[in-house]
C-alpha positions in Angstrom: 10.7 29.7 -26.6 12.4 27.7 -23.9 11.2 24.1 -23.4 9.4 23.6 -20.1 11.1 21.5 -17.5 9.9 18.0 -17.0 7.9 17.0 -14.0 9.2 14.0 -12.0 7.5 11.7 -9.7 10.1 10.1 -7.4 8.7 6.8 -6.2 10.3 5.3 -3.1 9.0 1.8 -2.5 9.9 -1.6 -1.1 8.7 -4.0 1.6 7.4 -3.0 5.0 10.0 -2.0 7.6 12.6 -1.2 4.9 12.9 2.5 6.0 10.9 4.2 3.3 9.4 6.9 5.5 12.8 8.3 6.6 14.3 8.0 3.2 11.4 9.7 1.5 11.7 12.7 3.9 15.4 13.1 3.3 14.8 12.9 -0.5 11.9 15.4 -0.4 14.0 17.8 1.7 16.8 17.6 -0.8 14.6 18.2 -3.8 12.4 20.8 -2.1 9.2 19.0 -2.6 6.2 17.3 -0.8 5.4 13.7 -0.1 2.3 11.8 -1.2 1.6 8.5 0.6 0.9 5.3 -1.3 0.4 3.2 1.8 -3.3 2.3 1.9 -3.1 1.3 5.6 -1.9 4.7 6.6 -5.0 6.5 5.1 -7.0 5.9 8.3 -6.7 8.2 11.3 -6.5 6.6 14.7 -4.4 3.6 13.4 -1.1 5.3 13.5 0.8 2.8 15.6 -0.4 -0.3 13.8 0.3 1.1 10.4 3.7 2.7 11.3 2.5 6.1 10.0 4.9 9.0 10.2 5.0 10.6 13.6 4.4 14.2 14.4 8.0 15.1 14.2 8.4 13.5 10.8 5.2 15.1 9.5 6.5 18.5 10.6 9.6 18.2 8.4 7.9 17.8 5.1 4.2 18.3 4.1 2.6 14.8 3.7 -0.6 13.9 1.9 -3.0 10.9 2.3 -1.9 10.3 5.9 -4.8 9.9 8.3 -7.3 11.6 6.0 -10.0 9.0 6.4 -12.1 7.6 9.3 -11.7 3.8 9.7 -15.3 3.3 8.7 -15.0 5.2 5.4 -15.0 3.2 2.2 -12.1 4.1 -0.1 -10.7 2.2 -3.1 -7.8 2.5 -5.4 -9.8 4.1 -8.2 -10.8 6.9 -5.8 -7.2 7.2 -4.7 -6.0 7.5 -8.3 -8.4 10.4 -9.1 -7.6 12.2 -5.8 -3.8 11.7 -6.2 -3.8 13.0 -9.8 -5.7 16.1 -8.8 -3.2 16.7 -6.0 -0.2 16.2 -8.2 -1.5 18.9 -10.6 -1.4 21.3 -7.7 2.0 20.2 -6.4 3.6 20.5 -9.8 2.5 24.1 -10.0 5.2 24.9 -7.4 7.8 22.2 -7.9 9.1 19.9 -10.6 9.4 17.1 -8.1 7.0 15.1 -5.9 7.9 12.1 -3.8 5.4 9.2 -3.8 6.2 6.6 -1.2 4.6 3.5 0.3 4.3 -0.2 -0.1 0.9 -0.6 -1.7 1.9 -1.7 -5.2 -1.5 -1.4 -6.8 -1.9 2.2 -5.6 1.6 3.1 -7.0 0.6 1.5 -10.3 -2.6 3.5 -10.4 -0.8 6.8 -10.1 2.1 5.9 -12.5 0.2 4.0 -15.1 -3.5 4.1 -14.5 -5.9 1.2 -13.9 -7.6 -1.0 -16.4 -11.2 -0.1 -17.2 -13.5 -2.6 -15.4 -17.2 -3.4 -15.8 -19.6 -1.5 -13.5 -20.5 -3.2 -10.2 -23.5 -5.4 -9.6 -25.0 -4.6 -6.2 -27.0 -7.9 -5.9 -23.9 -10.1 -6.6 -21.8 -7.9 -4.3 -24.3 -8.5 -1.4 -24.4 -12.2 -2.1 -20.6 -12.4 -1.9 -20.5 -10.3 1.2 -22.9 -12.7 2.8 -20.7 -15.6 1.8 -17.7 -13.9 3.3 -19.6 -13.2 6.5 -20.9 -16.8 6.8 -18.0 -18.9 5.5 -15.0 -16.5 5.6 -12.1 -15.8 3.2 -11.5 -19.5 2.3 -14.8 -19.7 0.6 -14.0 -16.7 -1.6 -10.5 -18.0 -2.4 -12.0 -21.4 -3.4 -14.5 -19.7 -5.7 -11.9 -17.5 -7.3 -9.6 -20.5 -8.0 -12.4 -22.0 -10.0 -13.5 -18.9 -11.9 -10.1 -17.3 -12.5 -7.1 -19.5 -11.5 -4.7 -17.0 -13.0 -5.8 -14.1 -10.9 -6.1 -16.3 -7.8 -2.3 -16.9 -8.0 -1.6 -13.1 -8.1 -4.1 -11.6 -5.7 -3.4 -11.0 -2.0 -5.3 -14.0 -0.5 -5.9 -12.0 2.8 -7.4 -9.0 1.1 -11.2 -9.4 1.1 -11.9 -6.3 -1.0 -9.7 -7.6 -3.9 -11.3 -11.0 -3.7 -14.8 -9.6 -3.6 -14.2 -7.3 -6.6 -12.7 -10.0 -8.7 -15.5 -12.4 -8.0 -18.1 -9.7 -8.7 -16.7 -9.1 -12.1 -16.4 -12.9 -12.8 -20.0 -13.6 -11.9 -21.5 -10.5 -13.5 -19.7 -10.9 -16.9 -19.1 -14.6 -17.1 -15.4 -13.8 -17.9 -12.3 -14.1 -15.8 -11.3 -10.9 -13.9 -7.8 -11.2 -15.3 -9.2 -11.0 -18.9 -9.9 -7.2 -18.3 -6.2 -6.6 -17.4 -4.7 -5.1 -20.5 -1.6 -3.7 -18.7 -1.5 -0.8 -21.1 -0.1 2.3 -19.3 -1.9 5.6 -19.8 0.0 8.8 -20.6 0.9 10.9 -17.6 2.2 14.5 -17.5 5.1 13.5 -15.3 8.0 11.1 -15.5 8.2 8.4 -12.8 11.6 7.6 -11.3 11.2 4.4 -9.2 13.5 3.5 -6.4 13.2 0.2 -4.6 14.7 -0.4 -1.2 16.7 -3.6 -1.2 17.7 -5.4 2.0 19.1 -8.9 2.7 16.3 -11.1 3.9 17.8 -11.7 7.3 18.1 -7.9 7.8 14.6 -7.3 6.7 13.2 -10.0 9.0 15.3 -8.4 11.9 13.8 -5.0 11.2 10.3 -6.5 11.0 10.6 -8.2 14.4 12.1 -5.2 15.9 9.3 -2.9 14.6 6.6 -5.2 15.9 8.2 -5.1 19.4 8.4 -1.3 19.3 4.7 -1.1 18.1 3.7 -3.2 21.1 5.7 -1.0 23.4 4.2 2.1 21.8 0.6 1.0 22.5 -0.5 -1.1 19.6 -2.6 -3.3 22.0 -4.4 -0.3 23.4 -5.0 1.1 19.9 -6.5 -2.2 18.7 -8.7 -2.5 21.8 -10.1 0.9 21.0 -11.5 -0.4 17.8 -12.4 -3.9 18.8 -16.1 -3.2 18.4 -15.3 -2.2 14.8 -13.1 -5.1 13.9 -15.3 -6.1 11.0 -14.2 -3.0 9.1 -11.9 -3.5 6.1 -9.4 -0.9 7.5 -8.9 -3.2 10.6 -8.8 -6.4 8.6 -5.1 -6.2 8.4 -1.9 -7.5 10.0 -1.4 -6.3 13.5 -5.0 -5.9 14.4 -6.4 -9.3 13.3 -3.9 -11.2 15.4 -4.7 -9.0 18.5 -8.4 -9.5 18.0 -7.9 -13.2 18.1 -6.1 -12.7 21.4 -8.8 -10.5 22.7 -11.5 -13.1 21.9 -9.5 -15.8 23.7 -8.5 -17.8 20.7 -4.7 -17.4 21.2 -2.4 -15.9 23.9 -0.8 -12.5 23.8 2.6 -14.0 23.1 1.1 -16.1 20.2 -0.5 -12.9 18.8 2.8 -11.1 18.8 4.5 -14.0 17.1 1.7 -14.2 14.5 2.1 -10.5 13.8 5.8 -11.0 13.1 5.2 -14.0 10.9 2.3 -12.5 8.9 4.3 -9.2 8.4 7.2 -11.2 7.0 4.7 -12.9 4.6 3.3 -9.6 3.6 6.8 -8.3 2.9 7.4 -11.3 0.7 4.2 -10.6 -1.3 5.2 -6.9 -1.7 8.6 -8.0 -3.1 7.0 -10.4 -5.5 4.9 -7.6 -6.8 7.7 -5.0 -7.1 10.2 -7.4 -8.6 7.9 -7.6 -11.7 8.3 -3.9 -12.3 11.4 -3.6 -14.5 11.5 0.2 -14.1 12.4 0.0 -10.4 16.0 0.8 -9.6 17.0 -1.3 -6.6 19.4 0.1 -4.0 20.3 -0.1 -0.4 18.5 2.1 2.1 21.0 5.0 1.8 19.6 8.5 1.2 22.8 9.8 -0.5 22.8 6.9 -3.0 19.0 7.4 -3.7 19.5 11.1 -4.3 22.5 10.4 -6.6 20.4 8.0 -8.6 17.5 10.4 -8.9 19.8 13.2 -9.9 21.3 11.1 -12.7 17.9 10.0 -13.9 16.5 13.6 -13.9 19.6 15.4 -15.0 19.7 17.5 -11.9 23.0 18.3 -10.2 22.8 17.4 -6.5 
């Protein structure tokens, strides 16, 4: 009996503005497969400009999944995404040996490729207390508390992500143990083989791309998009770069020019945090943003002649 062919998950990742969307589409077209998004900002419909989601033309070229499938007010976390993505992959592998997973949300990519550590159940009373603290005193209060309870994790977590801070503190307070103590980093077995490609750009080129993208977003209507959701600015889906800065402008705290400058600065900082995360993954093969090179690498890794 012939041995079944292996299933491969082609992961195309890297910092924001590195060209992942176009490269993923070219790769998927070459291997005749579909694309699964691992960009948690692009899950929400109505926020296409601010999240640089694939446009209608790009979406028409290759079937995409997890793009605009949620309303901004819907709660959705990485564990839900892991379960949903694995169910989808089972269906996609029924018709192809390849699937492309692309995006810049490192934890979401890790969840699909390796699984997440088992964490204690939530505590609603502690969660509400922490949310009240966030509402009254803001993110600095959460960051200060986390530094005391789990200094190791406080060095790794995105300090601008309230959900991550809240979850870590909830575990610390409910168990009396550091959140990081539950991280075993033991990958689970998957029915597919990940092939991870990281897009590598010189820092100056990446910064140029980021600045250019922000300018194009403003020209494409980011300000109007943000105004549409100004009344919902408390939502986690809108507590992100691009919207937060414009909401400060709308409330009179800063000028429009300052808001645009802050979006560029904070996007560069976000890209730096992404790279710090991805550089720790020794399975990532780094290359320039060239589709032919990426396809050649994948072909060598999978034994497919391209």
